[in-house]
VEXTIZA-599464 format. One line per field, with one value per atom (N, C-alpha, C): z, x, y; atom name; residue number from 1. Coordinates in pm, 1 decimal. Each point is the difference from the previous one (the first is absolute). Layout:
up = c(Z | ...)
east = c(X | ...)
north = c(Y | ...)
name = c(CA | ...)
resi = c(NUM | ...)
END
This chain:
up = c(12386.8 | -108.3 | -63.3 | -20.5 | -59.7 | -150.3 | -72.6 | -145.2 | -40.1 | -97.0 | -48.4 | -88.6 | 29.5 | -77.5 | -69.5 | -19.3 | -64.1 | -138.9 | -70.7 | -135.7 | -2.8 | 113.3 | 8.3 | 41.2 | 41.5 | 45.4 | 133.5 | 78.6 | 126.5 | 122.1 | -16.5 | 116.1 | -10.6 | 107.8 | 3.6 | 23.6 | 74.2 | 45.7 | -32.2 | 0.9 | -34.3 | 91.0 | 127.1 | 87.7 | -43.6 | -72.5 | -52.0 | -126.6 | -54.4 | -119.6 | 34.5 | 124.3 | 39.8 | -9.0 | -41.1 | -11.8 | 137.5 | 17.5 | 122.1 | -15.8 | -110.2 | -31.6 | 56.7 | 72.7 | 52.6 | -67.3 | -94.5 | -70.4 | 91.6 | -21.7 | 77.6 | -94.9 | 44.5 | -79.0 | -3.5 | -112.7 | -18.2 | -5.5 | -37.9 | -1.9 | -99.7 | -111.6 | -102.7 | -54.2 | -74.6 | -63.0 | -92.4 | -80.2 | -94.4 | 75.0 | 104.6 | 78.0 | 64.9 | 55.2 | 67.5 | -96.0 | -113.7 | -91.6 | -81.4 | -19.3 | -64.1 | 91.8 | 129.1 | 96.9 | 12.4 | 2.8 | 6.9 | -123.0 | -116.1 | -125.0 | 1.0 | 47.6 | 5.3 | 102.1 | 116.5 | 106.1 | -39.5 | -75.4 | -35.8 | -147.0 | -68.0 | -140.2 | -87.6 | 16.9 | -80.7 | -139.7 | -96.8 | -137.8 | -10.9 | -94.8 | -23.2 | -31.0 | -64.6 | -31.4 | 127.3 | 99.1 | 128.0 | 69.2 | -0.9 | 59.9 | -67.9 | -131.4 | -73.6 | 37.2 | 12.2 | 39.5 | 140.7 | 92.5 | 136.0 | 1.2 | -74.3 | -0.9 | -64.0 | -93.3 | -67.2 | 64.1 | 111.2 | 66.8 | 106.3 | 52.6 | 109.6 | 134.8 | 3.1 | 122.7 | 30.8 | 119.0 | 34.4 | 96.1 | 72.4 | 97.5 | 25.6 | 86.9 | 24.5 | 73.5 | 80.6 | 66.1 | -102.8 | -95.1 | -108.8 | -77.2 | -27.5 | -73.0 | 77.8 | 128.3 | 85.4 | -10.4 | -2.8 | 0.8 | -138.8 | -101.5 | -134.6 | -54.6 | 23.3 | -58.4 | 84.9 | 115.1 | 84.1 | -21.7 | -75.3 | -21.5 | -118.3)
east = c(10078.4 | -75.8 | 81.6 | -61.3 | 68.2 | -24.3 | 99.1 | -8.6 | -91.4 | -84.4 | -93.2 | 73.2 | -16.4 | 65.7 | -98.9 | -121.9 | -101.1 | 44.6 | 73.2 | 43.2 | 94.4 | 62.5 | 87.8 | -75.0 | -123.9 | -77.7 | 46.9 | 65.7 | 58.0 | -68.1 | -108.8 | -67.7 | -22.4 | -41.0 | -40.3 | 115.5 | 101.6 | 100.5 | 141.3 | 91.7 | 139.1 | 62.6 | -36.1 | 60.3 | -35.5 | -108.6 | -32.6 | 79.9 | 69.2 | 81.7 | 145.9 | 36.2 | 139.0 | 38.2 | 122.4 | 48.0 | 29.4 | -34.0 | 33.3 | 131.2 | 68.6 | 124.4 | 117.1 | 86.3 | 119.9 | 119.5 | 64.2 | 113.0 | 120.2 | 74.1 | 121.2 | 113.6 | 122.1 | 117.0 | 13.7 | 43.8 | 25.6 | 150.9 | 43.0 | 142.5 | 81.5 | -59.4 | 74.2 | -85.2 | 64.5 | -71.5 | -109.1 | 33.9 | -96.2 | -118.9 | 26.3 | -108.4 | -89.1 | 63.1 | -75.4 | -93.5 | 51.4 | -82.0 | -96.6 | 31.8 | -95.2 | -119.6 | 25.3 | -108.5 | -82.2 | 66.7 | -69.9 | -89.0 | 54.3 | -74.7 | -123.9 | 14.1 | -113.1 | -104.0 | 45.5 | -92.1 | -84.9 | 58.3 | -70.2 | -41.2 | 7.8 | -41.1 | 64.4 | 132.2 | 73.0 | 23.6 | 2.7 | 26.5 | 143.1 | 21.3 | 133.2 | 103.7 | -43.2 | 91.5 | 49.3 | -86.5 | 38.8 | 101.0 | -25.6 | 94.4 | 136.1 | 0.9 | 126.5 | 74.5 | -72.5 | 63.5 | 59.2 | -73.1 | 51.3 | 125.9 | -1.7 | 114.5 | 122.9 | -19.9 | 112.3 | 37.7 | -62.7 | 25.6 | 108.7 | 49.1 | 97.5 | -63.6 | -131.3 | -71.2 | 25.8 | 53.1 | 38.1 | -93.9 | -81.2 | -90.6 | -116.9 | -91.2 | -118.7 | 32.3 | 103.9 | 39.3 | 50.1 | 78.8 | 44.2 | -120.1 | -96.7 | -120.4 | -75.9 | -8.5 | -72.7 | 55.9 | 132.2 | 63.8 | 40.3 | -10.6 | 44.7 | -68.6 | -128.4 | -76.8 | 1.2 | 64.5 | 7.5 | 127.3 | 92.1 | 129.8 | -5.1)
north = c(9442.4 | -59.2 | -111.9 | -115.1 | -113.1 | -2.9 | -44.5 | -8.5 | -115.4 | 22.7 | -101.7 | -100.8 | -127.9 | -105.4 | -91.5 | 45.5 | -83.8 | -44.4 | 87.9 | -32.6 | -119.7 | -30.9 | -116.0 | -125.6 | 17.0 | -114.0 | -53.6 | 83.8 | -45.5 | 58.9 | 67.5 | 54.4 | 148.4 | 57.4 | 139.8 | 98.2 | -40.6 | 95.5 | -46.5 | 94.1 | -26.9 | -105.1 | -5.6 | -98.9 | -141.2 | -18.1 | -132.1 | -29.7 | 99.6 | -17.8 | -29.5 | 18.7 | -19.7 | -147.3 | -25.7 | -137.1 | -58.0 | -124.3 | -71.3 | -74.6 | 24.8 | -68.6 | 79.0 | -67.1 | 64.2 | -66.4 | 70.5 | -60.8 | -17.8 | -107.9 | -25.6 | -34.9 | 30.3 | -36.4 | -151.2 | -49.5 | -143.6 | -20.3 | -116.2 | -31.9 | 79.1 | 38.5 | 72.4 | 113.9 | 87.5 | 110.8 | -53.5 | -99.9 | -57.2 | -60.3 | -77.0 | -61.3 | 105.3 | 104.0 | 106.4 | 71.0 | 44.1 | 78.1 | -85.6 | -126.7 | -90.7 | -23.0 | -20.4 | -17.3 | 128.1 | 115.3 | 128.4 | 18.0 | -33.1 | 11.7 | -89.2 | -121.8 | -92.7 | 45.4 | 46.2 | 41.7 | 119.8 | 92.0 | 122.4 | 4.2 | -114.1 | -12.2 | 107.6 | 16.9 | 97.2 | -56.3 | 86.2 | -38.9 | -54.2 | -89.8 | -56.9 | 108.4 | 107.8 | 110.0 | 67.6 | 13.1 | 60.5 | -90.8 | -130.5 | -95.1 | 10.4 | 5.8 | 10.7 | 127.9 | 110.6 | 126.4 | -10.0 | -61.4 | -16.0 | -86.3 | -109.5 | -90.0 | 63.2 | 92.0 | 66.4 | 133.3 | 32.7 | 127.8 | -15.6 | 113.3 | -6.6 | -34.2 | -20.3 | -33.8 | -147.5 | -28.3 | -136.6 | -70.4 | 75.8 | -60.9 | 94.8 | -41.3 | 81.7 | 129.8 | -0.1 | 125.0 | 100.8 | -45.8 | 88.3 | 53.5 | -86.2 | 40.4 | 106.1 | -18.0 | 93.5 | 142.1 | 9.8 | 132.3 | 48.8 | -82.4 | 36.5 | 124.5 | 11.5 | 109.6 | 126.4 | -3.6 | 118.4 | 77.9 | -55.9 | 65.6 | 94.1)
name = c(N | CA | C | N | CA | C | N | CA | C | N | CA | C | N | CA | C | N | CA | C | N | CA | C | N | CA | C | N | CA | C | N | CA | C | N | CA | C | N | CA | C | N | CA | C | N | CA | C | N | CA | C | N | CA | C | N | CA | C | N | CA | C | N | CA | C | N | CA | C | N | CA | C | N | CA | C | N | CA | C | N | CA | C | N | CA | C | N | CA | C | N | CA | C | N | CA | C | N | CA | C | N | CA | C | N | CA | C | N | CA | C | N | CA | C | N | CA | C | N | CA | C | N | CA | C | N | CA | C | N | CA | C | N | CA | C | N | CA | C | N | CA | C | N | CA | C | N | CA | C | N | CA | C | N | CA | C | N | CA | C | N | CA | C | N | CA | C | N | CA | C | N | CA | C | N | CA | C | N | CA | C | N | CA | C | N | CA | C | N | CA | C | N | CA | C | N | CA | C | N | CA | C | N | CA | C | N | CA | C | N | CA | C | N | CA | C | N | CA | C | N | CA | C | N | CA | C | N | CA | C | N | CA | C)
resi = c(1 | 1 | 1 | 2 | 2 | 2 | 3 | 3 | 3 | 4 | 4 | 4 | 5 | 5 | 5 | 6 | 6 | 6 | 7 | 7 | 7 | 8 | 8 | 8 | 9 | 9 | 9 | 10 | 10 | 10 | 11 | 11 | 11 | 12 | 12 | 12 | 13 | 13 | 13 | 14 | 14 | 14 | 15 | 15 | 15 | 16 | 16 | 16 | 17 | 17 | 17 | 18 | 18 | 18 | 19 | 19 | 19 | 20 | 20 | 20 | 21 | 21 | 21 | 22 | 22 | 22 | 23 | 23 | 23 | 24 | 24 | 24 | 25 | 25 | 25 | 26 | 26 | 26 | 27 | 27 | 27 | 28 | 28 | 28 | 29 | 29 | 29 | 30 | 30 | 30 | 31 | 31 | 31 | 32 | 32 | 32 | 33 | 33 | 33 | 34 | 34 | 34 | 35 | 35 | 35 | 36 | 36 | 36 | 37 | 37 | 37 | 38 | 38 | 38 | 39 | 39 | 39 | 40 | 40 | 40 | 41 | 41 | 41 | 42 | 42 | 42 | 43 | 43 | 43 | 44 | 44 | 44 | 45 | 45 | 45 | 46 | 46 | 46 | 47 | 47 | 47 | 48 | 48 | 48 | 49 | 49 | 49 | 50 | 50 | 50 | 51 | 51 | 51 | 52 | 52 | 52 | 53 | 53 | 53 | 54 | 54 | 54 | 55 | 55 | 55 | 56 | 56 | 56 | 57 | 57 | 57 | 58 | 58 | 58 | 59 | 59 | 59 | 60 | 60 | 60 | 61 | 61 | 61 | 62 | 62 | 62 | 63 | 63 | 63 | 64 | 64 | 64 | 65 | 65 | 65 | 66 | 66 | 66 | 67 | 67 | 67)
END
């Protein structure tokens, strides 16, 4: 059973809600997380938290919440 995404205005099923954006590392931590923030419309507070965190790149971000 697929999750209904009508409330998002993106279609009938969850697969239509998935992002087509694939984030990539940039030259610096600031560039990487600024681009990620813009691509996914993250709040400025989230960007500030990422920039002030021990997370240095997208690989660190990927594994940060599993530890």
